[in-house]
N, C-alpha and C positions, 0 to 999 in steps of 0.2 A: 507518569514517568515509569519507564521500565526499571525493574530491580537492577542494581549495580551501575546505573547511569549516574554520572557526576551531577551534583547540584552546583549551580553557578553562584559562587560567593561574590556578592555585589555590594559596591559602595555607591550611594546615591548622593549627588552634590548639586545643590541649586540654592540660590539666595532667597527664593520664595518658600517660606515654611509651608504655605498652603499647597504649592506644587509638590513639594517633597512628600507631604501626607498623601496626596492624590496618587503620585507615582508609586509609593510604597504599597498603597492599597491595591493598585493594579498588579504589582509584582507578586503580591501574596496569592493572586489567583493563578500564577504560573507554577506548575508542579516542580520545575527544575531550578528555581531561583530562590536564594536566601539573601535577604538584605542584612549585611553584617555591620554596616556603619553608615552614618549620614553626616554631611557637611554642608557649609553655607558659602564657601569660597574656593577659588582655585588653590589657595594655600592649604585649606583644609583637605582638599582632594589629594595633594601631594603627601601631606602628613599622614592621613588615614591609609593611603595606599602603602606607604612604607611600613606602617604599623601592622596592618592586617594582611598584606599581600593578597588582595582579592583576585578573582578571575576577571572581573568586569568593573569598570568605573563608568557610570552613567552620569553625565555632567552637562550643565548648562554652559553656553558659550560666554554669555555676558554676566560677570559677577564682580564683586568688589575685591580689592587686594591683589588678585591675580586672575586673569580671565581663564575660561576653560581652554582656550587655544594655547595659552602659555603653559597651563598645567598639563595639557595633553602632550605637548612637545617635551616637557621635562619628564613626564612619566614614561613615555615611549623610549626615551633615552636611558633612563635609570632602571626601569622595570619592564623590559621589552616583552615579557610573557603576559602582561596584563593587556586586556582588550579595553580600549577607550571608545565609547560612543558619545558623541557630542549632540546636544539638542539646543533648539532655540525656538522661541515663539515668534520671532521676527525674521523675515527673509531679508537679510542684510547683503548688500552687494559684495560679491566675492567670498561669501561665507563657506560655500561648498569647497572652493579651491583652498582657502585658508585652513579648513579642517583637514583636508587631505595632506597639506604641507606640514601640519602639526604632527602627523603620524597617527591620527585617530583612525580607528577601524571603519567608522561610519559617522555620518551626520544625518540627523532626522529632525524634521520640524516637529515641535511638540504636539501639534494637532494630529499628526500621523503616528505618533510613537506607539500607541496601544495596538495599532494595526501592523506596523512594521517591525516592532521589537521581536516578536516570536520568530520571524523569518531571519532576522539578523543574528539571533542567538543560535539558530541552526547553522548558519554560515560560519559563525565563530566557533561553534562546536566542531565542525568539520575541520576547520583550519588548525585548531588547537588540540584536537583529539579528545574533546570533552565527551563526545558521544560514544566513545569506546567503553565497554564494560570495565568497571574497576577491578583491579587484580587483588587477589588475596595475598597476604604475606606468606601464608603456609605453602 
């Protein structure tokens, strides 16, 4: 990562503890991503996003208490500067359209996430200005 480039503060939310560990291990290999919090439900995603105000929420679609789609819709309404990327291991009928309607930035099948996420982060960086050098206060 170039000096002065923004690190993407990320919340990871999935009801599978094993997948959270796997995803966090992958995210550690990316030079511009910091995992700042982890959750297990859509409700956790909303709570953690309000508490930490991350740049990115990576979240599973199917979770207990509140789905990722419901959480994405709430987050994009309440915290519109946050990028939400939804994931799923299952190709559910209509999931692509539902994730778009939720306001999520993108939907990615879990099997493609390690391949697609760096490109999606670049797109998000361009849209949100993350790839601009940080400015000094001085």
